[in-house]
C-alpha positions as CSV (number, residue, x, y, z in Angstrom):
1,X,-160.9,76.4,14.0
2,X,-161.6,80.0,12.8
3,X,-163.4,80.8,9.6
4,X,-160.2,82.2,8.0
5,X,-158.3,79.0,8.7
6,X,-160.7,76.6,7.0
7,X,-159.3,75.1,3.9
8,X,-162.0,75.9,1.4
9,X,-159.9,76.7,-1.6
10,X,-157.4,73.9,-1.0
11,X,-160.2,71.4,-0.7
12,X,-161.8,72.7,-3.9
13,X,-158.7,72.9,-6.1
14,X,-158.0,69.3,-7.1
15,X,-161.7,68.3,-7.3
16,X,-162.2,71.4,-9.5
17,X,-159.3,70.4,-11.8
18,X,-160.6,66.9,-12.1
19,X,-164.1,68.2,-12.8
20,X,-162.7,70.5,-15.5
21,X,-160.6,67.8,-17.1
22,X,-163.4,65.3,-17.2
23,X,-165.7,67.9,-18.7
24,X,-163.3,68.9,-21.5
25,X,-161.6,65.6,-22.6
26,X,-163.3,64.4,-25.8
27,X,-165.6,61.4,-25.4
28,X,-165.2,61.4,-21.6
29,X,-167.0,64.8,-21.5
30,X,-170.2,63.0,-22.6
31,X,-170.5,62.0,-18.9
32,X,-172.0,65.5,-18.3
33,X,-174.9,64.4,-20.5
34,X,-175.9,62.2,-17.5
35,X,-177.4,64.9,-15.3
36,X,-174.1,66.9,-15.3
37,X,-172.3,63.8,-13.8
38,X,-168.7,65.3,-13.7
39,X,-169.9,68.7,-12.4
40,X,-171.9,67.2,-9.6
41,X,-169.1,64.7,-8.9
42,X,-166.7,67.6,-8.5
43,X,-168.9,69.1,-5.8
44,X,-169.2,65.7,-4.1
45,X,-165.4,65.2,-4.2
46,X,-164.7,68.7,-2.9
47,X,-167.1,68.1,0.1
48,X,-165.4,64.8,0.8
49,X,-161.9,66.3,0.6
50,X,-163.0,69.2,2.9
51,X,-164.4,66.8,5.4
52,X,-161.2,64.8,5.4
53,X,-159.2,67.9,6.1
54,X,-161.5,69.4,8.8
55,X,-163.2,66.2,10.3
56,X,-166.5,68.0,10.1
57,X,-168.7,69.6,7.4
58,X,-172.0,71.4,7.5
59,X,-174.3,71.6,4.4
60,X,-173.4,75.3,4.1
61,X,-169.7,74.5,4.0
62,X,-170.3,71.6,1.5
63,X,-172.2,74.0,-0.8
64,X,-169.4,76.6,-0.6
65,X,-166.6,74.2,-1.3
66,X,-168.6,72.6,-4.1
67,X,-169.2,76.1,-5.6
68,X,-165.4,76.8,-5.4
69,X,-164.7,73.5,-7.1
70,X,-167.1,74.4,-9.8
71,X,-165.4,77.8,-10.4
72,X,-162.0,76.1,-10.7
73,X,-163.6,73.5,-13.1
74,X,-165.1,76.3,-15.2
75,X,-161.6,77.9,-15.6
76,X,-160.1,74.5,-16.5
77,X,-162.8,73.9,-19.1
78,X,-162.3,77.3,-20.7
79,X,-158.5,76.8,-21.0
80,X,-159.0,73.2,-22.2
81,X,-161.4,74.3,-24.9
82,X,-158.8,76.9,-26.1
83,X,-156.1,74.2,-26.2
84,X,-158.4,71.8,-28.1
85,X,-159.2,74.6,-30.6
86,X,-155.5,75.0,-31.2
87,X,-155.2,71.4,-32.2
88,X,-158.5,70.7,-33.8
89,X,-159.8,74.0,-35.3
90,X,-159.6,72.5,-38.8
91,X,-161.9,69.7,-37.7
92,X,-164.3,72.3,-36.4
93,X,-164.3,74.1,-39.7
94,X,-164.8,70.8,-41.6
95,X,-167.8,70.1,-39.4
96,X,-169.2,73.5,-40.1
97,X,-168.8,73.0,-43.8
98,X,-170.6,69.7,-43.6
99,X,-173.5,71.4,-41.8
100,X,-173.6,74.1,-44.5
101,X,-173.8,71.5,-47.3
102,X,-176.6,69.6,-45.6
103,X,-179.2,72.2,-45.9
104,X,-180.3,75.7,-46.7
105,X,-178.9,78.0,-44.1
106,X,-179.1,81.7,-43.9
107,X,-175.8,83.3,-45.1
108,X,-175.5,85.3,-41.9
109,X,-175.7,82.1,-39.9
110,X,-173.0,80.6,-42.0
111,X,-170.8,83.6,-41.4
112,X,-171.4,83.5,-37.7
113,X,-170.6,79.8,-37.5
114,X,-167.3,80.3,-39.4
115,X,-166.4,83.3,-37.2
116,X,-167.1,81.3,-34.1
117,X,-164.9,78.4,-35.3
118,X,-162.1,80.7,-36.3
119,X,-162.0,82.7,-33.0
120,X,-160.4,80.8,-30.0
121,X,-161.1,83.7,-27.6
122,X,-164.8,83.5,-28.4
123,X,-164.8,79.8,-27.8
124,X,-163.0,80.3,-24.5
125,X,-165.4,83.1,-23.4
126,X,-168.5,81.2,-24.3
127,X,-167.2,78.1,-22.5
128,X,-166.3,80.1,-19.5
129,X,-169.6,81.8,-19.2
130,X,-171.7,78.7,-19.8
131,X,-169.6,76.5,-17.4
132,X,-169.6,79.2,-14.7
133,X,-173.3,79.1,-14.7
134,X,-173.7,75.3,-14.9
135,X,-170.9,74.6,-12.4
136,X,-172.2,77.2,-10.0
137,X,-175.6,75.4,-9.8
138,X,-174.6,71.7,-10.0
139,X,-171.3,71.5,-8.2
140,X,-172.8,73.5,-5.3
141,X,-175.7,71.1,-5.3
142,X,-173.3,68.1,-5.2
143,X,-171.4,69.6,-2.3
144,X,-174.5,70.5,-0.4
145,X,-176.1,67.0,-0.8
146,X,-172.9,65.3,0.2
147,X,-172.5,67.3,3.4
148,X,-176.1,66.6,4.2
149,X,-175.7,62.9,3.7
150,X,-172.5,62.8,5.8
151,X,-174.2,64.6,8.6
152,X,-177.3,62.4,8.5
153,X,-175.1,59.3,8.7
154,X,-173.3,60.7,11.8
155,X,-176.7,61.2,13.4
156,X,-176.5,65.0,13.6
157,X,-179.9,65.3,12.0
158,X,-183.1,63.9,13.4
159,X,-184.9,61.3,11.4
160,X,-188.1,63.2,11.6
161,X,-188.6,66.9,10.7
162,X,-190.2,68.7,12.5
163,X,-189.9,66.6,15.6
164,X,-193.1,65.3,17.0
165,X,-194.3,66.5,20.3
166,X,-194.4,63.9,23.0
167,X,-197.6,63.5,24.9
168,X,-197.6,63.0,28.6
């Protein structure tokens, strides 16, 4: 199979969407507090899907398909946070007002928090940038580790590294 025919994006699309949805749905998104569970899981799932489509996977391919799943997931999270803002921005403002009344905050900080809560594009942009970074690291790691484990189970890697020299 040539490099151009390998289904990297098709293998990463659904795992990336699942990763993004799990990372944006309220309460469910707390799974990412457990060592970026949903993000790593998206990379793992992408590597498994890729292997099922191609019947073989290298750690490099696993890392690449995990990375692509992470990028799809970051886009889903950004759009999802924009949608959540549309429905819950009054709750965000109420939370900010509660924080303001709890203590002495700098007026500039109060203005910045209010501007942040009132600007869906800013929320989307900050979500996109932060999840692009997080997903690039952790979903790539998930795909790489999964491909390595799959290859180790198939016996393609030797148990010892570097191999010992045999004495005659």
